[in-house]
C-alpha positions in Angstrom: 13.6 -0.9 24.5 10.3 0.2 23.3 10.5 2.2 20.1 6.7 4.3 20.3 7.9 6.8 22.5 11.1 9.1 22.6 13.3 7.1 25.2 15.5 9.5 27.4 19.6 8.9 26.7 22.3 10.1 29.3 25.8 10.5 28.9 28.7 10.0 31.1 32.5 10.0 30.7 34.1 8.3 33.3 37.3 8.4 32.3 38.6 11.3 29.7 37.0 14.2 28.1 34.3 13.7 25.7 35.2 16.5 22.6 32.6 19.1 22.4 32.0 18.6 17.9 30.8 14.9 18.8 28.1 16.0 20.9 26.8 18.3 18.1 27.2 15.7 15.5 25.5 13.1 17.3 23.0 15.4 17.2 23.2 15.9 13.8 22.7 12.1 13.2 19.3 11.3 15.5 17.8 14.0 13.5 18.3 11.7 10.4 18.2 8.7 11.3 14.1 9.6 13.7 13.3 13.2 12.1 9.9 12.1 13.6 11.0 11.1 17.1 14.8 11.2 17.5 15.3 10.2 21.0 16.0 12.3 23.4 20.2 12.3 24.5 21.3 14.9 27.6 25.4 14.7 28.0 26.1 15.6 31.6 28.3 19.2 31.7 31.0 16.0 33.0 31.8 14.9 30.2 33.3 18.4 28.8 35.4 19.0 31.9 39.6 18.7 32.1 41.5 17.7 35.0 44.8 15.7 33.8 44.3 12.8 32.2 40.6 12.5 33.3 37.3 14.0 32.7 37.3 16.1 35.7 38.0 14.7 39.4 37.3 11.4 40.6 34.3 12.4 42.7 33.2 14.3 40.4 32.5 12.3 37.1 31.6 9.6 40.1 28.4 11.8 41.0 27.5 12.4 37.0 26.9 8.8 36.8 24.7 8.6 40.1 23.1 11.6 38.8 22.3 10.1 35.2 22.0 6.5 36.9 19.8 7.8 39.8 17.6 9.3 37.4 14.0 7.7 36.5 13.6 10.1 33.3 16.9 8.7 31.8 16.0 5.3 29.9 19.4 4.8 29.4 23.3 5.0 30.6 25.6 5.4 27.9 29.1 6.1 28.0 30.7 8.7 26.6 34.1 7.3 25.8 37.3 5.5 26.9 40.2 5.9 28.3 41.1 4.7 31.4 38.9 6.0 34.9 35.7 4.3 34.9 38.1 1.6 37.5 38.7 4.6 39.7 35.0 5.3 40.4 34.0 1.3 40.6 33.6 2.2 44.9 32.5 5.4 45.0 29.4 4.2 43.1 28.0 1.6 43.3 26.6 1.8 47.4 25.2 5.1 45.6 22.8 3.1 42.8 19.3 3.2 43.8 16.3 1.6 42.3 16.6 4.1 39.2 19.6 2.6 38.2 18.7 -0.9 38.1 16.4 -0.5 35.8 18.5 1.0 33.1 20.8 0.1 30.4 24.3 0.7 30.1 26.3 0.3 27.1 30.1 0.5 26.9 33.3 -0.8 26.5 36.8 0.0 26.4 38.0 1.0 29.9 34.0 0.9 30.4 34.3 -2.7 30.3 35.5 -2.6 34.4 32.3 -0.3 35.4 30.0 -2.3 33.0 32.1 -6.0 34.4 30.6 -4.7 37.9 27.1 -3.4 37.4 27.0 -6.8 36.1 27.9 -8.5 39.0 26.4 -6.3 41.5 22.9 -7.5 39.2 22.3 -3.6 38.6 20.8 -2.4 35.2 20.6 -4.4 32.2 25.1 -3.8 31.1 26.0 -4.2 26.7 29.2 -3.8 25.3 28.9 -1.3 22.4 30.0 1.3 20.4 29.7 4.9 22.8 29.5 8.2 21.4 32.5 8.5 20.7 33.1 6.6 18.0 31.8 9.2 16.0 35.7 10.7 15.8 36.4 7.3 13.4 36.2 7.4 10.0 32.7 5.9 9.1 31.4 5.8 12.7 28.5 7.1 11.8 27.6 3.3 11.2 28.4 2.0 14.8 26.5 4.5 16.6 23.5 4.1 14.8 24.1 0.6 15.1 24.3 1.4 19.4 21.5 4.1 18.8 18.7 1.0 16.8 19.9 -1.0 21.0 19.8 1.9 22.4 15.3 2.9 21.3 14.3 -0.4 19.6 16.4 -3.5 20.9 17.1 -4.1 17.9 19.2 -7.2 17.4 20.4 -6.9 13.8 22.6 -4.5 16.2 23.9 -7.8 18.0 27.1 -9.8 17.2 25.2 -13.1 16.1 26.3 -14.9 18.5 24.7 -12.9 21.1 21.1 -13.8 22.1 21.0 -16.9 21.1 19.7 -18.6 24.6 23.2 -18.8 26.4 24.8 -16.0 28.3 27.1 -13.4 26.6 29.3 -11.4 28.1 32.4 -9.0 26.3 35.1 -7.1 28.3 38.9 -5.8 26.1 41.1 -8.2 27.1 43.5 -5.5 29.2 40.8 -4.4 31.2 39.3 -8.1 32.3 41.9 -9.5 33.5 42.8 -6.2 36.0 39.6 -6.8 37.7 41.0 -10.4 38.2 42.2 -10.7 41.8 39.4 -7.8 42.6 35.4 -8.0 44.1 34.2 -6.7 40.8 35.5 -9.0 38.3 31.6 -10.7 37.7 30.6 -14.6 38.1 30.9 -15.6 33.8 30.3 -19.2 34.7 28.4 -20.3 31.7 28.6 -17.0 29.2 30.4 -16.8 26.0 33.0 -14.6 27.0 34.1 -12.4 23.6 37.4 -10.4 24.0 38.9 -7.3 22.3 42.0 -5.5 22.3 43.9 -2.7 20.0 47.4 -1.3 20.6 49.0 -4.1 22.7 51.5 -5.9 21.0 51.1 -9.5 21.0 52.7 -10.1 24.2 50.8 -7.6 26.5 48.8 -9.4 25.4 50.1 -12.8 25.4 50.4 -12.6 29.2 46.7 -10.8 30.1 45.3 -13.7 28.1 47.6 -16.3 30.3 46.3 -14.2 33.2 43.0 -14.4 32.2 42.9 -18.2 31.4 45.1 -19.0 34.4 42.0 -17.6 36.9 39.5 -20.2 38.7 36.5 -18.2 38.5 36.9 -17.6 34.3 38.0 -21.1 33.4 34.1 -21.6 34.6 33.0 -20.0 31.3 31.9 -21.3 28.8 34.5 -20.6 25.6 36.0 -17.8 24.6 36.0 -15.7 20.9 38.1 -13.9 20.4 36.9 -10.1 18.9 39.3 -7.8 16.5 42.7 -6.7 17.6 43.6 -3.7 16.3 46.6 -1.7 15.5 49.3 -4.0 17.1 52.7 -2.4 17.9 55.3 -4.9 15.8 57.3 -7.0 18.8 60.7 -6.6 18.9 61.5 -9.7 18.7 58.5 -10.5 15.9 57.0 -12.8 19.0 56.7 -15.3 16.6 52.4 -15.8 16.4 49.9 -13.4 16.0 46.9 -13.4 18.8 44.8 -16.1 17.7 47.6 -18.4 18.2 47.9 -16.5 21.3 44.4 -17.4 22.8 44.3 -21.0 21.3 47.1 -21.3 23.1 45.3 -20.7 26.9 42.3 -22.5 26.0 44.2 -25.9 25.7 46.4 -25.0 28.7 43.6 -24.2 30.8 41.0 -26.5 29.4 38.8 -23.2 28.2 37.3 -24.1 24.6 37.9 -21.9 22.1 34.8 -20.7 19.9 36.6 -18.3 17.2 36.1 -15.4 16.1 34.1 -12.8 18.0 31.8 -9.8 15.3 33.7 -6.8 18.4 36.6 -4.9 18.2 37.8 -1.0 18.8 36.5 0.1 15.1 33.8 1.1 13.1 32.0 -2.5 12.7 31.8 -2.8 16.6 28.7 -4.9 17.8 26.7 -5.2 20.2 26.8 -6.9 23.3 24.6 -7.8 25.9 25.9 -9.3 29.3 24.1 -12.5 30.4 21.1 -13.4 28.0 18.9 -11.6 25.5 16.7 -9.3 27.8 14.7 -7.7 25.3 
């Protein structure tokens, strides 16, 4: 992204509803960070709808995504928040994306990983795992969103996870989201990639089960290695599982022959760094 012009970012919510106060906080933050040339950030009206669990019915959420992705006035599509829903839209969205969608940055994490993975696998746009506007609801979330804005506005390398942008292709996912892509046509080819994984609010036995599925997938055994991000808010196991998340990751990497490459600086928290999919493209 060029830092010499005002960029335009469209925000959509493929999963759950975005609290309207997030838009107000983001407007105030961008005015503080960039008083001379703040990015133009447009929340699609769909973000604020409510339809059961979701921010509007599937067809409405899919249309909002297509509206922004296919609009060549937008430089980037930013996922407003997580919360299950992206996977339901993939098959309705991908066939409708045109040339403008291929020349766009897509940024999000958590549930967004289902759509990010599908976009990456289809060669559509430039995809990255990183903070979302809803992180402003967390204590200290301004730092996370500022990092994302610096990445979107000028491709700031300081926003990146330290191992990203070093020549080797990278990708990052929530563990459960990636496990649910295994066996579907939406799992991208991650051969040779450094795969970074994070999790939140799952007990160790579920993390173990999901990592077992990931490490047992023949396609994912072709990654260059796995790095484990933070696994936050882990509920207590009853009975105690007997080991923590890193021991589980090492176990499945050892059993599958995937190199374990240590910890990654990503997670469901305000320290979450940006991980572009593939090689650095800025």
